[in-house]
VORO-540399 format. One record per residue: residue in one letter; x, y, z of N, C-alpha, C in turn. Coordinates in steps of 0.1 Angstrom, whole numbers, plus 5000, padded with zeros to 4 digits. Example, Ala and Ser with C-alpha at 12.3 -4.5 7.8 and 13.67 -1.06 7.14 Angstrom:
2
A513249435078512349555078513249675078S512849785071513749895071512950005079
This chain:
492
X500849885000500050005000500950125000X500650214990501350344990500750435000X501450545004500750645013501150785009X500150875011500351015009499951095021X500851185025500451275037500451415031X499351485032499151625029499251705041X500251785043500451865055500552015051X499652095057499552235054499452305067X499452445065499052525077497652565075X496752505083495352545082494652535096X493652605098492952595111491852485110X491352445122490252345123489052395116X488752525116487552585111487652625096X488752575089488852625075488152535065X487652425069487052335059485552325061X484852315050483352305050482952185059X483652075058483351955065483451975080X484152085085484252115099483352235102X482552275093481552385096481952525090X482952535082483252665077482052725069X481552845072480352885066480252905051X481452945045481352975030481452845022X481652735028481652605021482452615007X483752645009484652664997485652554995X485452445002486352335001485652204996X485052204984484252094980485051964979X486251964975487051844973487451784986X487851864996488251815009486951765016X485851835014484551785020484151655014X484451635001484151504994485051394999X486351435002487351345007486851295021X486351385029485751355042484551265041X483651295031482451215029482751075025X483851055017484250925012485250855022X485650925032486650865041486250885056X487250915064486950935079487451065083X486551135091486951265097487351245111X488551305115488951295128488751435135X487851435145487451555151488451595163X489151505168490051525180491451495176X491951565166493351525161494251645163X495451615168496351725173497751715166X498351835165499751845161500551825174X501951815172502751795183503351915189X503152035183503652155187502852265180X502752385187501952495181502752565170X503852515165504652575155505152475145X505452525133505652435121506852335122X508052385124509252295124509152175133X508852205146508852095156507751995152X506552035147505551945144505851855132X506551915122507051835111508051735115X508951775124509951675129509251565136X508151595144507451495151506651405142X506151455131505351375121506351265115X507551315111508451225104509251125113X509251155126509951065135509050985144X507751035145506850965155507150995169X507951105171508451135185508151285188X507851315201507651445205508951535202X508751665199509851745196510851755208X510451735220511351745232512251615231X511851515225512651395223513551405211X513051455200513851455187514751575186X514751665196515651775196515151905190X513851905185513252025179512652115189X513452165198513052255209514252335213X513952435222515052525227515052525242X516252545248516352565262516852705265X516752795255517252935257516253015266X515052965267514053035276513052925280X512252955289511252855294510052865285X509552745280508352735272508352825260X509452825253509552905241509352825228X508552885219508452825205509652855197X510352755192511452775183511252705170X511852745159511652685146513052685139X513052675126514252675118514352795108X514552915113514853025104516153005097X516453095088517653075080518953065088X518953135099520253145106520453035117X519452935117519552825127520752735124X521452695134522652605132522152465132X521152425140520752285142519752235131X519352115132518452055123518151905128X517651825119517251695123518451605126X518651555138519951485141519951345133X521151305130521351175123520851065131X520851085144520450965153518950945152X518151035147516751015145516450935133X515450845134515050765122513750825117X513850865104512650925098511850815090X510550845089509650755083510150705069X510550805060511050755047512250665048X513150685057514350595059513850455062X512750435070512250305074511450245062X510750325055509950275044510750225033X511950275031512950225021513150075022X513150035035513349885038512349805032X511149865029510049785023509949815008X510949885003511049904988510250034984X509950124993509250244989510150344982X509550424973510250544968509550664975X510350754980509850864988510050994982X509051084982509251214977508651314986X509351434988508851544995508651654985X507451714986507051834977506751944987X507452054986507152174994508152195005X507652235017508552285028509052175037X510352165038511052065046511052115061X511752225063511752285077512452205088X513252115084513952035095515452065095X515852195091517252235090517652245075X518452345072518752365058520252345055X521052325065522452295061522652155055X523652135047523752015038523551885046X523951875058523851745066522351715069X521451825068520051805071519251785059X519751785047519051775035518151645035X516851665030515951555031516451425023X517251445013517751325006518751245014X519251305025520151235034519351165045X518051185045517251135056516051055050X516350985039515350885035514550925022X514451045019513751085007514551064995X513951014984514650994971514551114962X513451194964513251314955512751424964X513051554959512551674966512351784956X511151844956510951964949510352064959X511052164964510552254974511652324980X511352384992512352464999512552425013X513752465019514052425033513352515043X512952635039512252725049511052785043X510352865050509152945046509553045035X508553085027508853175016508853325020X509553355031509753495036510653565026X510553695026511353775017510553885010X511053944999512353924993513453985002X514653925001515753975008516754034999X517754105004518654184995519954104991X520153984997521353914993522553955000X522554065008523754105015523454085030X522254135035521954105049521353965050X520553925041519853795040519753755026X519953625023519753575010518253525008X517753534996516453474994516553314995X515353264999515353115002515453034989X516252934989516352844977515152754975X514952714963513952604960514852494953X514652374958515552264954514752174945X515552114935515151994928516151894932X515751794941516651694946517851754953X519051724948520251764956520651914954X520151964943520652104940519552204939X519852324943518852434942518552454927X517252494925516752524911516552674909X516752744920516552894919516252944933X515753064934515353124947513953184946X513253184957512053254958512253404954X511253464948511253604944512153634933X513153554930513953574918513553484907X513653354909513253254898511853204901X511353204913510053164916509353284922X508553344914507953474917506853464927X506853554937505653574946505453724946X504253764941503953914941503253944954X503954014963503454044976502254144975X502254224965501154324964499854254960X499854164951498554104946498353964953X499453904958499353774964499453664953X499953704941499953604930501253524930X501153394929502353304928501753174922X502553104913502052984908502652864914X503152874926503852764933502952644936X501752674940500852554943500652474930X500552544919500352464906501652384903X502852444906504052364904504052244913X503652264926503652154935502652044932X501452094926500451994922501051904910X501651974900502151904889503251804893X504051844902505051744908504451624914X503351644921502651534927502051434917X501451494907500751414897501851334889X502951394885503951334878504651214886X504851244898505451144907504551024908X503351044910502350934912502250854899X502250924887502250854874503450764873X504550814876505850744874505850624883X505450634896505450524905504450414900X503350454895502350364891502850284879X503550354870504150284858505150184862X505950214872507050124876506550024887X505250034891504649944901505449944914X505950064918506650084930505750144941X505750084953505050154964505750284967X504950384970505550514972504950584985X505850674990505350765001505550904996X504450984995504451124990504151215002X504951305005504751405016504651535009X503351575008502951705001502851815011X503851895013503851995024503952135018X502852175013502852305006502452415016X502852545012502852645022502052775018X501052755008500352875003499552955014X499152875024498352945035499152995046X500552985045501453045055501653185050X501553285060501853425056503253435051X503553515041502653585032501853485023X500553495024499653405017499753435002X499653324994499653344979498653244972X498253274960497453184952497753214937X497453124928497753154914496653224908X496853284896496053384890494553344889X494353214885492953174883492153164896X492853164908492053154921491953294928X492753394923492753524930491353584929X490853634940489653704941488353614939X488553484941487453394939486753354952X487253394963486753344976486053454984X485153414992484453515001485453555012X486553475014487353495026488653575022X488753635011489853715007491053625002X492253675003493353604997493653475004X493453465017493553345025492653235019X491353275017490353185011490753144997X491353234989491753194976492853084976X493753094986494852994988494152864992X493252865001492552745005491852684994X491152764985490452704974491352634964X492552694962493452634953494052504959X494252504972494752374978493652274977X492452314979491352214978491252164964X491352244954491252204940492452104937X493652134943494752044940494551914947X494051904959493851774966492851694957X491751764952490751694944491451634932X492351704925493051654913493951534916X494651544928495451434932494651304934X493551324942492751204945492151144932X491651234923491151194910492151114902X493351164902494551104895494750964900X494750944913494850814919493750714914X492550774913491350694909491550654894X491950754886492050724872493150624868X494250624877495250534875494950394880X493850384887493350254893494150214905X494750314912495550274924494950334937X493750394936493250454949493050354960X492650234956492350124966493650074973X494850114966496150074972496850194978X496150304980496850424984496050484996X496750495007496250555019496650705019X495650785021495950935020495450995033X496251085038495851155051496151305049X495151385052495251535051495151595065X496151675069496051745082496951875081X497151935093497952055094499052055104X500052145103501152135112500952225125X499952315124499552395136498252465133X497652515143496452595141496652715133X495552775128495652895120496353005128X497153085120497953195126497053315127X496553345139495653455141496353585141X497653585143498453705143498253775130X498053695119497853765105496453785102X495553755112494053775109493753925110X492653965104491753885096492153875081X493053955077493353955062494053825058X494953775065495753655061495653545071X494653545079494553445090493353345087X493553225091492453125089491553125101X490853015102489853005113490052875121X490052895134490152775143488852735149X487752775142486452735146486052785160X485552695168485152735182486252745192X487552715187488552695197489352825201X489952815212490652935218492052955212X492253085208493553135203493953055190X495253065187495753005175497252965176X497852955164499252915163500052985174X501052915179502052965189501552925203X500252895205499752865218499352715220X499252675232498852535235497352525239X496652635236495152625237494652545224X493452505224492952415214493152475200X492952605199493152675185494552655180X495552635188496952625184497352485180X496552385185497052255183496052145178X494752185178493752085173493652115158X493752005150493852025135492751955128X492452005116491551935107492251805103X491551695101492251565097491251475090X491651425079490851335071491651215066X491151095068491850975063490950925051X491650885040490950845028491650725022X490850615020491450495014490250415009X489750444996488550374991488650224991X487550164995487550014995487949965008X488550045017489050005030488350085041X488450215040487850305050486350315047X485450285056484050305053483750455051X482950485041482650625038481850685049X482050815051481350895060481650875075X482750815077483150785091483550905099X483250905112483651015120484250955133X485450995136486050935148486451035159X486150995171486551075183487851025189X488550945182489850905186490751025189X491451025200492451135202493651095193X493951175183494951145173496051245173X497151215167498351305167499051285153X499651395148500451385136501551275138X501951245150502951135152502451005149X501050985149500450855146500650825131X500850925123501050895109502350815106X503350835115504550755115504250605117X503650575128503350435132502350375122X501350455118500250405109500850365095X501750455090502350435077503250315077X504050295088504850175090503950045090X502850055097501949945098501449905084X501050005076500549985062501649915054X502949945056504049885049504449755054X503749705065504149575071505449585080X505749705085506949725093506549755107X507549725116507349755130508049885133X507549965142508350085146509650045153X510650135152511950095159511750075174X512349975179512149935193513249995203X514250065197515350115205515050255210X513850305208513550445213512150455216X511750565223510350585226509650645214X508650585210507750635199506450685205X506150805202504850865208503650835199X503850805186502750775177502150645180X500850625177500250495177499750455163X499450325161498950285148497450305148X496950385139495550425138494750325130X495350225124494550135115493350065122X493550015135492349965141491250065143X491550185145490650295146489950325132X490750325122490250365109489450255102X489950125104489350015097488249945105X488349945119487449875127486649965136X486850095136486150185144486450175159X487650125162488050105176488450245182X488450255195488950375202490050325211X491250395210492350355218492550465229X492650425241492850515252494250565252X494450695250495750755251495650905254X496650955261496651105263497251185252X496951315252497651405243498451495251X499751515248500651605255500851725247X500551845253500751975247502052035252X503052035243504352095247504552235240X505152325247505652445241507052455245X507952435235509352425238509752315248X510352345259510852245268509852225279X508652275278507652265289506352185285X505952095294504652025292503652125297X502852185288501952295292500552235296X500152125289498752075292498751935287X497751865293497451725289496051695287X495651625277494251585275494151435277X493151395284492751255286491251245285X490751165276489251165274488851305270X487751355276487251485273487851595282X488751555291489251655300490651705296X490851835298492151895295492651975307X493851935312494452005323495552095319X495552215322496652315319497552325331X498852285329499852305340500552435339X500552495327501152625325500252695315X500052825317499352905306500153025303X500153065290500453195286500253205271X499853325266499753335251501053395246X501353525251502653585248502853695258X504153745258504453845269503753975267X503654055278503054185277503854275267X505154255267506054335259505754315244X505654185240505254155226503854195223X502954175233501554205231501354355228X502154435235502054575234502554625220X503354535214503854575200502754535190X501654485194500554445185500654295181X501454215187501554075184500554005193X499453955187498353895194497953765189X498153655197497853525192496353485195X495653575203494253545206493353665203X493453725191492753845189491253835191X490653925199489253915201488853815211X489853745217489453635227490353665239X489653675250490453695263489653625273X490253525280489553455291490453475303X489853545313490553585325491253465332X492553485335493253385341493653265333X493253265320493553155311494553205299X494153305292494953365281495953465287X496753425295497653515303498853565295X499353685299500453745293501753735301X501653665312502853615319502753465321X503853405322503753255323503253215337X502053155337501453125349501552975352X502052935364502152795367500952745375X500452635370499252575377499552425381X500852405384501252265386500552195397X500252275408499652205420498052215419X497552305411496152315409495852345394X495952235386495852265372494452325368X494452405358493152455353492552345345X491352305347490752195341489552235333X489452185320488352205312487752075307X486452075305485751965299485452005284X486251945275486151995261484951955254X484151865259482851825253481851945256X481751985268480752085271481352225268X482652235268483252375267484552365257X484252345244485452335235486252455234X485652575238486452695237487252735249X487352635259488252655271487952785278X486652815280486252945287485852925301X485552805305484952785319485752675326X486752715334487552615341486552555352X486752425354485952355364486352405378X485452395387485652435401486652335407X487652395414488652315421488052225431X486952265437486352195448485452075444X485152075431484151975426484751835426X483951735428484351595427484851565413X484251615403484551595389486051645387X486351755392487751815391488751715397X488451675410489351595417489651465410X488651395405488751265399489551285386X489251385378489951395365491351435367X491651525376493051575378493851455384X493251375392494051265398494451165387X493551145378493851055366494951115358X494751245354495751305345497151315352X497151345365498451355372499251225371X498551115372499150985371499850975357X499151015346499651005333500851095331X500851215338501951305337503251245344X502951185356504151125363504751015355X503950935349504350825341505250875329X504650985322505351045311506651095315X506751175325507951245329509051145334X508551035339509550935344510350865333X509650865321510350795309510950895300X510851025303511251125293512751155293X513451125282514851155280514851265270X515051395273515051495263516251485254X515951515241517051515231517851635232X519051625225519951745225519251855218X519051975224518252085218518952135205X518252135194518752175181518552325178X517652385186517252515182517752625191X518952605196519552705206520452805199X521152765189522252845183521852895169X522153025167521953095154523253155149X523453155136524753215131524453265116X524653385114524353445100525153375089X526253315093527153245083526453125077X525553065084524952935080523652965071X523353085069522153115060522353065046X521253065038521253005025522053095015X523353125018524153205009524553124997X525053004999525552924988525152784988X523852764986523352624987523852534976X523852404978524352314967523752344954X524552354944524052374930524052524926X524452614936524352754933525352794922X526452724922527552764912527052744898X526252634896525752604882524852724877X524152784887523152884883523753024884X524953034889525553164892524853234903X524353164913523553214924524153214937X525453184938526153184951526453324956X526253334969526453464976527553444986X528253554989529353544999528853545013X529253445021528753435035529553525044X528953585054529753665063530553575073X531353635080532153555090531253485100X531653375105530853295114530853375128X529653385133529453455146528253395154X528553275159527353205166526953275178X525553275180524953345191523753255195X523353275208522153205212520953275205X520053195199518953245192518053315202X517353415198516353475207514953435203X514253375212512853325210511853395219X511253505214510453585223509153515227X508653415220507353355223507453225230
């Protein structure tokens, strides 16, 4: 069985199947109608790089090194000047799938480190078309270089130079390029009868948001909605392609997101997290609960809805299971195999751990969620207009100082109160029973936790994308400044 994982940045409330009012995602809604909708599915971090590292390793970022110890409970990722990346000691899903004869391709954003030793083709992928970082820019080439776009080992050009993004109109044809790459790869694998793993990690909904010409101005939701419509159209074309090639019944496809919608860019370029509190960067539900759809015609009963607590890390274990492989036994794997859930409707009892950097912020078990720490962002950042919870303020919950609740966690019942607005009374029997249960899970978790070497502590301008592999062939090499490593600053 081949497998495809579509990973984007989108909020829980961005799809019609999850109740988005303008109903502009007919293909994803159809995918949900033909497959299974996961309503309680989570990412492993409220930020992109750590959650992508978690998906590909099946391990929490605090284990695989995608976190920082430069400050308490800080979100860190892989900007251009990051020194670290995915360690060689981590085993990635494509490396393991190779053992079962899979051909693996990543299309879009890698985000697991951009220095040569972190290249995706060194970590199990056979092909790559995309970039190591987000499409920020344009940069001037002296303070900062523009981000490279790679074809396999070598760069094919740079954003804003060879791959245009018009920041005034929001026009870029990148999603069309990424769609064509996916269709061509699937055709090639079908012709050679090779099982494949396709990781389609496109970034049109990440600010600065973009869409191609035929989608611009077509949504009720502005440019962000245009980008969502184009992604929806692309997913529809990929699924149709699998069906036309006659391989849809042999291909497991999963659609989800790497973090909640970024409300800091709302309302112009922000998505929707539906009824949930706050967004990207926070460990409230809006930052970590994601839209998720599993599709596998002939295997997954149509129209299924699951309340299984799921995680992007489960895609690691589930994909291995589909390939007839066992997860590695020499390390702690946080993902579980979802096949019994998807194929037999089972429910597996497991907690969800909400980490922000090096701190366990909250834990969900069943319908209860206990917060051991709360904060959205600092007063200093908030006063600069950086707001992760615009229009939403819950007293004592969306705090601007880091508040510790270790001895009396804030407890919410997410069934009755999905928006985390009404903490349960500390004195109630319901509170005492739930917290006792969750405290046991936390003790168990912390007892077995061996944190990885933090990869996101050091930054150095010399390691930016000045002269990526292949730059000399294109005449695109830039001179790097002197190395000057410093501790990265992570304000959130």
